[in-house]
N, CA, C and O atoms as CSV, one atom per row, in Angstrom:
chain,resi,resn,atom,element,x,y,z
A,1,MET,N,N,0.997,-1.144,0.271
A,1,MET,CA,C,-0.369,0.102,0.090
A,1,MET,C,C,1.131,1.121,0.126
A,1,MET,O,O,2.211,0.890,0.670
A,2,ARG,N,N,0.580,2.551,-0.856
A,2,ARG,CA,C,0.812,3.339,-0.797
A,2,ARG,C,C,1.192,4.223,0.245
A,2,ARG,O,O,0.422,3.787,1.101
A,3,PRO,N,N,1.822,5.168,0.830
A,3,PRO,CA,C,2.006,6.092,2.158
A,3,PRO,C,C,0.533,6.579,2.257
A,3,PRO,O,O,-0.276,6.540,3.183
A,4,ARG,N,N,0.443,7.188,0.621
A,4,ARG,CA,C,-0.230,8.398,0.965
A,4,ARG,C,C,-1.965,7.186,0.845
A,4,ARG,O,O,-2.165,7.120,2.058
A,5,HIS,N,N,-2.451,6.832,0.581
A,5,HIS,CA,C,-3.581,5.499,1.005
A,5,HIS,C,C,-3.823,4.833,2.603
A,5,HIS,O,O,-4.721,4.351,3.294
A,6,ALA,N,N,-2.380,5.164,2.661
A,6,ALA,CA,C,-1.871,4.019,3.981
A,6,ALA,C,C,-2.529,5.553,5.057
A,6,ALA,O,O,-3.649,5.565,5.569
A,7,SER,N,N,-1.407,6.806,5.185
A,7,SER,CA,C,-2.550,7.791,5.933
A,7,SER,C,C,-3.755,7.591,6.093
A,7,SER,O,O,-4.226,6.981,7.053
A,8,ARG,N,N,-4.734,8.341,4.681
A,8,ARG,CA,C,-5.622,8.481,4.392
A,8,ARG,C,C,-6.478,7.229,4.742
A,8,ARG,O,O,-7.619,7.484,5.126
A,9,ASP,N,N,-6.134,5.974,4.677
A,9,ASP,CA,C,-6.906,5.102,5.386
A,9,ASP,C,C,-6.732,5.316,7.257
A,9,ASP,O,O,-7.594,4.865,8.011
A,10,ALA,N,N,-5.779,5.890,7.656
A,10,ALA,CA,C,-5.458,5.717,8.789
A,10,ALA,C,C,-6.535,7.066,9.385
A,10,ALA,O,O,-7.238,7.025,10.395
A,11,LEU,N,N,-6.378,8.339,8.306
A,11,LEU,CA,C,-7.075,9.412,8.588
A,11,LEU,C,C,-8.846,9.259,8.838
A,11,LEU,O,O,-9.554,9.891,9.623
A,12,ARG,N,N,-9.128,8.457,8.109
A,12,ARG,CA,C,-11.203,7.984,7.744
A,12,ARG,C,C,-10.758,7.181,8.950
A,12,ARG,O,O,-10.691,7.872,9.966
A,13,SER,N,N,-10.299,5.370,9.177
A,13,SER,CA,C,-10.282,4.465,10.888
A,13,SER,C,C,-10.460,6.123,11.854
A,13,SER,O,O,-11.291,6.033,12.757
A,14,ARG,N,N,-9.824,7.428,11.734
A,14,ARG,CA,C,-10.033,8.064,13.144
A,14,ARG,C,C,-11.020,8.711,12.851
A,14,ARG,O,O,-11.598,9.179,13.831
A,15,GLU,N,N,-11.355,8.881,12.110
A,15,GLU,CA,C,-12.718,10.345,12.115
A,15,GLU,C,C,-13.998,8.956,12.349
A,15,GLU,O,O,-15.034,9.157,12.982
A,16,PHE,N,N,-13.615,7.425,11.628
A,16,PHE,CA,C,-15.152,6.819,12.334
A,16,PHE,C,C,-15.128,6.702,13.636
A,16,PHE,O,O,-15.890,7.133,14.501
A,17,GLU,N,N,-13.841,5.854,13.707
A,17,GLU,CA,C,-13.643,5.635,15.651
A,17,GLU,C,C,-13.980,6.860,16.760
A,17,GLU,O,O,-14.371,6.710,17.918
A,18,ALA,N,N,-13.685,8.208,15.992
A,18,ALA,CA,C,-14.417,9.186,16.946
A,18,ALA,C,C,-15.752,9.045,16.825
A,18,ALA,O,O,-16.229,9.372,17.912
A,19,TYR,N,N,-16.872,8.634,15.850
A,19,TYR,CA,C,-17.582,9.314,15.109
A,19,TYR,C,C,-18.885,8.214,16.554
A,19,TYR,O,O,-19.789,8.695,17.238
A,20,VAL,N,N,-18.491,7.018,16.506
A,20,VAL,CA,C,-18.256,5.473,17.240
A,20,VAL,C,C,-18.677,6.199,18.293
A,20,VAL,O,O,-19.795,6.452,18.742
A,21,ALA,N,N,-17.144,6.601,18.728
A,21,ALA,CA,C,-17.649,7.131,20.303
A,21,ALA,C,C,-18.533,8.078,20.640
A,21,ALA,O,O,-18.950,8.111,21.798
A,22,GLY,N,N,-19.108,9.312,19.372
A,22,GLY,CA,C,-19.418,10.298,20.521
A,22,GLY,C,C,-20.889,10.057,20.362
A,22,GLY,O,O,-21.679,10.402,21.241
A,23,ALA,N,N,-21.508,9.095,18.550
A,23,ALA,CA,C,-22.871,8.343,18.802
A,23,ALA,C,C,-23.178,7.148,19.146
A,23,ALA,O,O,-24.359,6.899,19.389
A,24,GLY,N,N,-22.229,6.176,19.243
A,24,GLY,CA,C,-22.251,4.695,19.353
A,24,GLY,C,C,-24.114,4.952,20.720
A,24,GLY,O,O,-25.284,4.915,20.339
A,25,GLY,N,N,-23.647,5.155,22.052
A,25,GLY,CA,C,-24.740,5.158,22.865
A,25,GLY,C,C,-25.462,5.293,22.887
A,25,GLY,O,O,-26.103,4.800,23.816
A,26,ARG,N,N,-26.407,6.432,21.485
A,26,ARG,CA,C,-27.133,6.809,21.360
A,26,ARG,C,C,-27.866,6.010,20.116
A,26,ARG,O,O,-29.096,6.012,20.162
A,27,LEU,N,N,-27.277,5.365,19.072
A,27,LEU,CA,C,-27.119,4.662,18.321
A,27,LEU,C,C,-27.821,3.229,18.553
A,27,LEU,O,O,-28.582,2.646,17.781
A,28,LEU,N,N,-27.273,2.735,20.072
A,28,LEU,CA,C,-27.483,1.565,20.697
A,28,LEU,C,C,-28.632,1.024,21.657
A,28,LEU,O,O,-29.196,-0.044,21.892
A,29,HIS,N,N,-28.671,2.510,22.134
A,29,HIS,CA,C,-29.818,2.178,22.215
A,29,HIS,C,C,-31.712,2.415,21.356
A,29,HIS,O,O,-32.812,2.011,21.733
A,30,THR,N,N,-31.357,3.099,20.340
A,30,THR,CA,C,-31.974,3.305,19.115
A,30,THR,C,C,-32.778,1.657,19.030
A,30,THR,O,O,-33.959,1.313,19.087
A,31,ALA,N,N,-31.566,0.949,18.880
A,31,ALA,CA,C,-32.162,-0.493,18.041
A,31,ALA,C,C,-31.918,-1.264,19.312
A,31,ALA,O,O,-31.821,-2.490,19.268
A,32,THR,N,N,-31.782,-0.388,20.798
A,32,THR,CA,C,-32.663,-1.044,21.619
A,32,THR,C,C,-34.006,-1.972,22.108
A,32,THR,O,O,-34.332,-3.054,22.596
A,33,LEU,N,N,-34.676,-0.289,21.427
A,33,LEU,CA,C,-35.765,0.293,21.229
A,33,LEU,C,C,-37.212,-0.602,20.452
A,33,LEU,O,O,-38.316,-1.065,20.738
A,34,LEU,N,N,-35.918,-0.365,18.891
A,34,LEU,CA,C,-36.929,-1.432,18.011
A,34,LEU,C,C,-36.577,-2.941,18.125
A,34,LEU,O,O,-37.202,-3.786,17.485
A,35,THR,N,N,-35.879,-3.150,18.698
A,35,THR,CA,C,-35.774,-4.685,19.135
A,35,THR,C,C,-36.518,-5.039,20.617
A,35,THR,O,O,-37.046,-6.088,20.986
A,36,ALA,N,N,-36.376,-3.960,21.201
A,36,ALA,CA,C,-37.763,-4.437,22.549
A,36,ALA,C,C,-37.096,-4.927,23.248
A,36,ALA,O,O,-37.620,-5.667,24.081
A,37,GLU,N,N,-35.894,-4.788,23.251
A,37,GLU,CA,C,-34.977,-6.132,24.019
A,37,GLU,C,C,-34.632,-5.396,25.583
A,37,GLU,O,O,-34.612,-4.167,25.643
A,38,SER,N,N,-34.376,-6.188,26.766
A,38,SER,CA,C,-33.858,-5.326,27.802
A,38,SER,C,C,-32.419,-4.224,26.919
A,38,SER,O,O,-31.958,-4.358,25.786
A,39,PRO,N,N,-32.071,-3.231,27.974
A,39,PRO,CA,C,-30.590,-2.935,28.212
A,39,PRO,C,C,-29.926,-3.532,28.368
A,39,PRO,O,O,-28.977,-3.405,27.596
A,40,ASP,N,N,-29.806,-4.596,29.369
A,40,ASP,CA,C,-28.721,-5.555,29.523
A,40,ASP,C,C,-28.430,-6.528,28.773
A,40,ASP,O,O,-27.346,-6.734,28.226
A,41,ASP,N,N,-29.622,-7.314,28.709
A,41,ASP,CA,C,-28.744,-8.529,27.873
A,41,ASP,C,C,-30.373,-7.488,25.819
A,41,ASP,O,O,-31.516,-7.049,25.684
A,42,ASN,N,N,-29.190,-7.736,25.030
A,42,ASN,CA,C,-29.626,-6.842,23.674
A,42,ASN,C,C,-29.047,-7.158,22.512
A,42,ASN,O,O,-28.828,-6.286,21.671
A,43,PRO,N,N,-28.673,-8.658,22.289
A,43,PRO,CA,C,-28.030,-9.643,21.124
A,43,PRO,C,C,-28.341,-8.814,19.584
A,43,PRO,O,O,-27.505,-8.434,18.764
A,44,ARG,N,N,-29.596,-8.714,19.537
A,44,ARG,CA,C,-29.972,-8.146,18.073
A,44,ARG,C,C,-29.768,-6.876,18.094
A,44,ARG,O,O,-29.622,-6.603,16.902
A,45,ALA,N,N,-29.649,-5.788,18.769
A,45,ALA,CA,C,-29.414,-4.906,18.893
A,45,ALA,C,C,-27.961,-4.341,18.955
A,45,ALA,O,O,-27.609,-3.201,18.651
A,46,ARG,N,N,-27.368,-5.131,19.306
A,46,ARG,CA,C,-25.849,-4.603,19.249
A,46,ARG,C,C,-25.807,-5.053,17.603
A,46,ARG,O,O,-25.495,-4.272,16.704
A,47,HIS,N,N,-26.224,-6.613,17.387
A,47,HIS,CA,C,-26.186,-6.986,15.777
A,47,HIS,C,C,-26.250,-5.879,14.709
A,47,HIS,O,O,-25.488,-5.573,13.792
A,48,LEU,N,N,-27.806,-5.223,15.288
A,48,LEU,CA,C,-28.270,-4.553,13.703
A,48,LEU,C,C,-26.987,-3.262,13.947
A,48,LEU,O,O,-26.310,-2.811,13.023
A,49,LEU,N,N,-26.860,-2.795,15.533
A,49,LEU,CA,C,-25.990,-1.643,15.206
A,49,LEU,C,C,-24.696,-2.062,14.582
A,49,LEU,O,O,-23.941,-1.296,13.983
A,50,THR,N,N,-24.570,-2.896,14.706
A,50,THR,CA,C,-22.847,-3.418,14.091
A,50,THR,C,C,-23.006,-3.729,12.538
A,50,THR,O,O,-21.982,-3.836,11.863
A,51,LEU,N,N,-24.463,-3.903,11.853
A,51,LEU,CA,C,-24.485,-4.248,10.562
A,51,LEU,C,C,-24.654,-3.208,9.753
A,51,LEU,O,O,-24.256,-3.207,8.588
A,52,ALA,N,N,-25.484,-1.876,10.517
A,52,ALA,CA,C,-25.593,-0.427,10.080
A,52,ALA,C,C,-24.269,0.861,10.610
A,52,ALA,O,O,-24.374,2.039,10.266
A,53,LEU,N,N,-23.210,0.393,11.388
A,53,LEU,CA,C,-21.864,0.572,11.259
A,53,LEU,C,C,-21.173,0.634,10.235
A,53,LEU,O,O,-20.500,1.565,9.791
A,54,ALA,N,N,-21.428,-0.841,9.688
A,54,ALA,CA,C,-20.632,-1.592,8.439
A,54,ALA,C,C,-21.203,-0.863,7.992
A,54,ALA,O,O,-20.308,-0.049,7.766
A,55,ARG,N,N,-21.923,-0.498,7.691
A,55,ARG,CA,C,-22.592,-0.385,5.918
A,55,ARG,C,C,-22.113,1.597,6.165
A,55,ARG,O,O,-21.582,2.280,5.289
A,56,THR,N,N,-22.394,1.950,7.170
A,56,THR,CA,C,-21.758,3.504,7.439
A,56,THR,C,C,-19.946,3.942,6.992
A,56,THR,O,O,-19.334,4.872,6.466
A,57,TYR,N,N,-19.676,2.649,7.576
A,57,TYR,CA,C,-18.264,2.858,7.472
A,57,TYR,C,C,-17.992,2.269,5.807
A,57,TYR,O,O,-16.816,2.588,5.632
A,58,ALA,N,N,-18.374,1.716,4.764
A,58,ALA,CA,C,-18.595,1.562,4.102
A,58,ALA,C,C,-18.679,2.842,3.176
A,58,ALA,O,O,-17.533,3.235,2.953
A,59,CYS,N,N,-19.391,3.432,2.715
A,59,CYS,CA,C,-20.126,4.755,2.371
A,59,CYS,C,C,-18.944,5.703,2.782
A,59,CYS,O,O,-18.349,6.281,1.872
A,60,TRP,N,N,-18.522,5.925,4.204
A,60,TRP,CA,C,-18.523,6.643,4.597
A,60,TRP,C,C,-17.697,8.459,3.632
A,60,TRP,O,O,-17.908,9.634,3.933
A,61,ASP,N,N,-16.606,7.742,2.254
A,61,ASP,CA,C,-15.590,8.982,2.506
A,61,ASP,C,C,-16.916,9.282,1.116
A,61,ASP,O,O,-16.700,9.932,0.093
A,62,GLY,N,N,-17.713,8.873,1.338
A,62,GLY,CA,C,-19.079,9.601,0.574
A,62,GLY,C,C,-19.849,10.358,0.998
A,62,GLY,O,O,-20.607,11.123,0.400
A,63,LEU,N,N,-19.677,10.164,2.203
A,63,LEU,CA,C,-20.434,10.753,3.435
A,63,LEU,C,C,-20.036,12.418,3.768
A,63,LEU,O,O,-20.606,13.068,4.644
A,64,ARG,N,N,-19.028,12.912,2.951
A,64,ARG,CA,C,-19.369,14.283,3.428
A,64,ARG,C,C,-19.484,15.340,2.956
A,64,ARG,O,O,-18.710,15.806,2.120
A,65,GLY,N,N,-20.596,15.970,3.468
A,65,GLY,CA,C,-21.758,16.353,3.654
A,65,GLY,C,C,-22.474,15.992,3.740
A,65,GLY,O,O,-23.356,16.343,2.954
A,66,ASP,N,N,-22.728,15.160,4.561
A,66,ASP,CA,C,-23.853,14.318,5.102
A,66,ASP,C,C,-23.303,13.530,6.341
A,66,ASP,O,O,-22.258,12.955,6.644
A,67,ASP,N,N,-24.874,13.864,7.069
A,67,ASP,CA,C,-24.932,13.646,8.264
A,67,ASP,C,C,-25.113,12.006,8.823
A,67,ASP,O,O,-26.128,11.311,8.829
A,68,PRO,N,N,-23.715,11.685,9.284
A,68,PRO,CA,C,-23.522,9.797,9.043
A,68,PRO,C,C,-24.388,9.297,10.341
A,68,PRO,O,O,-24.777,8.142,10.518
A,69,TYR,N,N,-24.659,10.690,11.427
A,69,TYR,CA,C,-25.864,10.122,12.246
A,69,TYR,C,C,-27.314,9.720,11.484
A,69,TYR,O,O,-27.725,8.563,11.575
A,70,ASP,N,N,-27.905,10.519,10.891
A,70,ASP,CA,C,-28.391,10.458,9.442
A,70,ASP,C,C,-28.859,9.236,8.719
A,70,ASP,O,O,-30.036,8.926,8.535
A,71,ARG,N,N,-27.277,8.258,8.140
A,71,ARG,CA,C,-27.310,7.551,7.284
A,71,ARG,C,C,-27.396,6.746,8.375
A,71,ARG,O,O,-28.359,6.098,7.964
A,72,THR,N,N,-27.168,6.280,9.408
A,72,THR,CA,C,-26.396,5.307,10.104
A,72,THR,C,C,-28.120,4.671,10.882
A,72,THR,O,O,-28.434,3.513,10.608
A,73,ARG,N,N,-29.073,5.503,11.782
A,73,ARG,CA,C,-30.344,5.584,11.613
A,73,ARG,C,C,-31.468,4.957,10.417
A,73,ARG,O,O,-32.376,4.127,10.471
A,74,GLN,N,N,-30.846,5.881,9.250
A,74,GLN,CA,C,-31.991,5.525,8.239
A,74,GLN,C,C,-30.978,3.976,7.551
A,74,GLN,O,O,-31.701,3.536,6.657
A,75,TYR,N,N,-29.999,3.294,7.615
A,75,TYR,CA,C,-29.756,1.496,7.931
A,75,TYR,C,C,-30.082,0.668,9.413
A,75,TYR,O,O,-30.302,-0.538,9.529
A,76,LEU,N,N,-30.053,1.426,10.209
A,76,LEU,CA,C,-30.944,0.333,11.360
A,76,LEU,C,C,-31.958,0.876,11.434
A,76,LEU,O,O,-32.506,0.760,12.531
A,77,ALA,N,N,-32.648,1.647,10.444
A,77,ALA,CA,C,-34.334,1.033,10.284
A,77,ALA,C,C,-34.381,0.103,9.425
A,77,ALA,O,O,-34.846,-1.001,9.709
A,78,SER,N,N,-33.763,0.493,7.886
A,78,SER,CA,C,-33.891,-0.184,6.965
A,78,SER,C,C,-33.197,-1.963,7.142
A,78,SER,O,O,-33.380,-2.748,6.211
A,79,GLY,N,N,-32.587,-2.319,8.146
A,79,GLY,CA,C,-32.015,-3.016,8.637
A,79,GLY,C,C,-33.173,-3.917,9.481
A,79,GLY,O,O,-33.950,-4.831,9.203
A,80,PHE,N,N,-32.821,-3.101,10.702
A,80,PHE,CA,C,-34.714,-3.756,11.343
A,80,PHE,C,C,-35.816,-3.997,10.402
A,80,PHE,O,O,-36.152,-5.181,10.416
A,81,ALA,N,N,-36.421,-3.339,9.670
A,81,ALA,CA,C,-37.580,-3.607,8.981
A,81,ALA,C,C,-37.287,-4.952,7.887
A,81,ALA,O,O,-37.990,-5.952,7.742
A,82,ARG,N,N,-36.092,-4.618,7.235
A,82,ARG,CA,C,-35.697,-5.408,6.455
A,82,ARG,C,C,-35.580,-7.110,7.471
A,82,ARG,O,O,-36.237,-8.009,6.947
A,83,GLY,N,N,-35.004,-7.414,8.471
A,83,GLY,CA,C,-35.212,-8.510,9.494
A,83,GLY,C,C,-36.314,-8.468,9.986
A,83,GLY,O,O,-36.028,-9.507,10.580
A,84,ALA,N,N,-37.257,-8.277,10.299
A,84,ALA,CA,C,-38.133,-7.672,11.136
A,84,ALA,C,C,-39.410,-8.850,10.056
A,84,ALA,O,O,-40.229,-9.697,10.410
A,85,TRP,N,N,-38.961,-8.276,8.585
A,85,TRP,CA,C,-40.698,-9.187,7.932
A,85,TRP,C,C,-39.731,-10.212,7.032
A,85,TRP,O,O,-40.192,-10.703,6.001
A,86,HIS,N,N,-38.017,-10.592,7.581
A,86,HIS,CA,C,-37.596,-12.287,6.808
A,86,HIS,C,C,-37.660,-13.087,7.222
A,86,HIS,O,O,-37.904,-14.189,6.729
A,87,ARG,N,N,-37.320,-12.599,9.014
A,87,ARG,CA,C,-37.250,-13.527,10.003
A,87,ARG,C,C,-36.053,-15.397,10.142
A,87,ARG,O,O,-36.039,-16.534,10.613
A,88,HIS,N,N,-35.640,-14.856,9.691
A,88,HIS,CA,C,-34.217,-15.205,9.642
A,88,HIS,C,C,-33.489,-14.751,10.553
A,88,HIS,O,O,-33.690,-13.760,11.254
A,89,GLY,N,N,-31.842,-16.118,10.568
A,89,GLY,CA,C,-31.256,-15.838,11.527
A,89,GLY,C,C,-31.776,-15.966,12.920
A,89,GLY,O,O,-32.925,-15.717,13.283
A,90,ARG,N,N,-30.957,-16.314,13.525
A,90,ARG,CA,C,-31.227,-16.498,14.930
A,90,ARG,C,C,-31.506,-15.470,15.615
A,90,ARG,O,O,-32.459,-15.368,16.387
A,91,LEU,N,N,-30.747,-14.708,15.389
A,91,LEU,CA,C,-31.521,-13.651,16.702
A,91,LEU,C,C,-32.581,-12.266,16.087
A,91,LEU,O,O,-33.056,-11.281,16.653
A,92,LEU,N,N,-32.635,-12.690,14.919
A,92,LEU,CA,C,-34.006,-12.766,14.521
A,92,LEU,C,C,-34.746,-13.747,14.888
A,92,LEU,O,O,-35.374,-13.971,13.853
A,93,ARG,N,N,-35.114,-14.508,15.675
A,93,ARG,CA,C,-36.146,-15.428,15.859
A,93,ARG,C,C,-36.814,-14.806,17.205
A,93,ARG,O,O,-37.969,-14.611,17.585
A,94,ARG,N,N,-35.944,-14.663,17.561
A,94,ARG,CA,C,-36.003,-14.158,19.786
A,94,ARG,C,C,-36.925,-13.209,19.362
A,94,ARG,O,O,-37.218,-12.526,18.381
A,95,ARG,N,N,-37.303,-13.476,20.639
A,95,ARG,CA,C,-39.056,-12.940,21.321
A,95,ARG,C,C,-38.456,-10.891,21.750
A,95,ARG,O,O,-37.247,-10.684,21.644
A,96,PRO,N,N,-39.070,-10.065,22.034
A,96,PRO,CA,C,-39.208,-9.640,22.451
A,96,PRO,C,C,-39.128,-9.767,23.769
A,96,PRO,O,O,-39.751,-10.722,24.234
A,97,HIS,N,N,-38.002,-8.454,25.206
A,97,HIS,CA,C,-37.670,-8.724,26.056
A,97,HIS,C,C,-39.520,-8.226,26.910
A,97,HIS,O,O,-39.982,-7.086,26.897
A,98,PRO,N,N,-40.108,-9.284,27.453
A,98,PRO,CA,C,-41.246,-9.173,27.796
A,98,PRO,C,C,-41.806,-8.050,29.163
A,98,PRO,O,O,-42.932,-8.284,29.601
A,99,GLY,N,N,-41.433,-7.499,29.457
A,99,GLY,CA,C,-41.829,-6.570,30.616
A,99,GLY,C,C,-40.940,-5.276,30.004
A,99,GLY,O,O,-40.596,-4.414,30.813
A,100,SER,N,N,-40.502,-5.102,28.365
A,100,SER,CA,C,-40.527,-3.509,27.699
A,100,SER,C,C,-42.085,-3.355,27.527
A,100,SER,O,O,-42.908,-4.254,27.697
A,101,PRO,N,N,-42.310,-2.205,27.201
A,101,PRO,CA,C,-43.227,-1.924,27.036
A,101,PRO,C,C,-43.756,-1.977,25.495
A,101,PRO,O,O,-44.901,-2.124,25.069
A,102,LEU,N,N,-42.576,-1.815,24.839
A,102,LEU,CA,C,-42.420,-2.187,23.158
A,102,LEU,C,C,-42.428,-3.294,22.759
A,102,LEU,O,O,-42.099,-3.466,21.586
A,103,ALA,N,N,-42.852,-4.590,23.685
A,103,ALA,CA,C,-42.543,-5.566,23.223
A,103,ALA,C,C,-44.138,-5.865,22.604
A,103,ALA,O,O,-44.381,-6.689,21.722
A,104,ARG,N,N,-44.785,-5.307,23.040
A,104,ARG,CA,C,-46.442,-5.892,22.583
A,104,ARG,C,C,-46.881,-5.164,20.963
A,104,ARG,O,O,-47.907,-5.586,20.430
A,105,LEU,N,N,-46.161,-4.215,20.340
A,105,LEU,CA,C,-46.507,-3.667,19.335
A,105,LEU,C,C,-45.686,-4.824,18.236
A,105,LEU,O,O,-44.753,-5.596,18.455
A,106,SER,N,N,-46.471,-4.559,17.020
A,106,SER,CA,C,-46.109,-4.910,15.577
A,106,SER,C,C,-44.420,-4.696,15.631
A,106,SER,O,O,-44.048,-4.123,16.655
A,107,PRO,N,N,-43.525,-5.012,14.833
A,107,PRO,CA,C,-42.375,-4.559,14.303
A,107,PRO,C,C,-42.570,-3.270,13.950
A,107,PRO,O,O,-42.129,-2.459,14.764
A,108,ARG,N,N,-43.390,-2.581,12.447
A,108,ARG,CA,C,-43.758,-2.456,12.079
A,108,ARG,C,C,-44.417,-0.927,12.866
A,108,ARG,O,O,-44.355,0.141,12.256
A,109,GLU,N,N,-44.766,-0.981,13.665
A,109,GLU,CA,C,-45.392,0.115,14.859
A,109,GLU,C,C,-44.257,0.669,15.717
A,109,GLU,O,O,-43.925,1.852,15.637
A,110,ARG,N,N,-43.671,-0.196,16.534
A,110,ARG,CA,C,-42.235,-0.322,16.836
A,110,ARG,C,C,-41.407,0.776,15.770
A,110,ARG,O,O,-40.665,1.606,16.295
A,111,LEU,N,N,-41.473,0.768,15.089
A,111,LEU,CA,C,-40.462,1.025,13.426
A,111,LEU,C,C,-41.086,2.314,14.078
A,111,LEU,O,O,-40.575,2.911,15.026
A,112,VAL,N,N,-42.498,2.736,13.317
A,112,VAL,CA,C,-42.659,3.996,13.441
A,112,VAL,C,C,-42.720,4.795,14.862
A,112,VAL,O,O,-42.667,6.018,14.985
A,113,LEU,N,N,-42.782,4.303,15.398
A,113,LEU,CA,C,-42.710,4.808,16.786
A,113,LEU,C,C,-41.720,5.250,17.621
A,113,LEU,O,O,-41.829,6.127,18.478
A,114,VAL,N,N,-40.642,4.541,17.308
A,114,VAL,CA,C,-39.123,4.739,17.970
A,114,VAL,C,C,-38.867,6.242,17.005
A,114,VAL,O,O,-38.534,7.282,17.574
A,115,LEU,N,N,-39.055,6.182,15.624
A,115,LEU,CA,C,-38.588,6.731,14.631
A,115,LEU,C,C,-38.967,7.838,15.148
A,115,LEU,O,O,-38.156,8.637,15.618
A,116,ARG,N,N,-40.091,8.014,15.137
A,116,ARG,CA,C,-40.749,9.589,15.320
A,116,ARG,C,C,-40.756,10.330,17.034
A,116,ARG,O,O,-40.702,11.521,17.342
A,117,LEU,N,N,-40.818,9.472,17.656
A,117,LEU,CA,C,-40.919,10.471,18.820
A,117,LEU,C,C,-39.811,9.967,19.612
A,117,LEU,O,O,-39.608,10.780,20.514
A,118,TYR,N,N,-38.907,8.872,19.687
A,118,TYR,CA,C,-37.850,9.266,19.529
A,118,TYR,C,C,-36.713,9.630,19.100
A,118,TYR,O,O,-35.923,9.867,20.014
A,119,GLU,N,N,-36.136,9.832,17.611
A,119,GLU,CA,C,-35.738,9.908,17.272
A,119,GLU,C,C,-36.233,10.999,16.462
A,119,GLU,O,O,-35.689,11.520,15.488
A,120,GLY,N,N,-37.197,11.236,16.932
A,120,GLY,CA,C,-38.320,12.831,16.413
A,120,GLY,C,C,-37.908,13.585,15.232
A,120,GLY,O,O,-38.556,14.567,14.870
């Protein structure tokens, strides 16, 4: 790898790490609300967030001028909706946490409620 590419990749990595350090907590909370899991036991939410962050990192260079938080939130919502409809994979078959008030809602209702009221 050329030195210029290495330094550009290192800068990209540092920028993305700073973004995740700043926005990761709020994004995980959003994912946890979407999956209606307990904040202490949220493997589906963490998996959903990991996929959304991977997609955000893949298009990081093209985000100049766009808000990376909005893009990641968009990926969270589309990943959750797609997973709720397809119902494949071990993590997607788990039921929501029974103590969660959002557990009684359908996945589509949860998506609308979280994006509308929590994310505004």
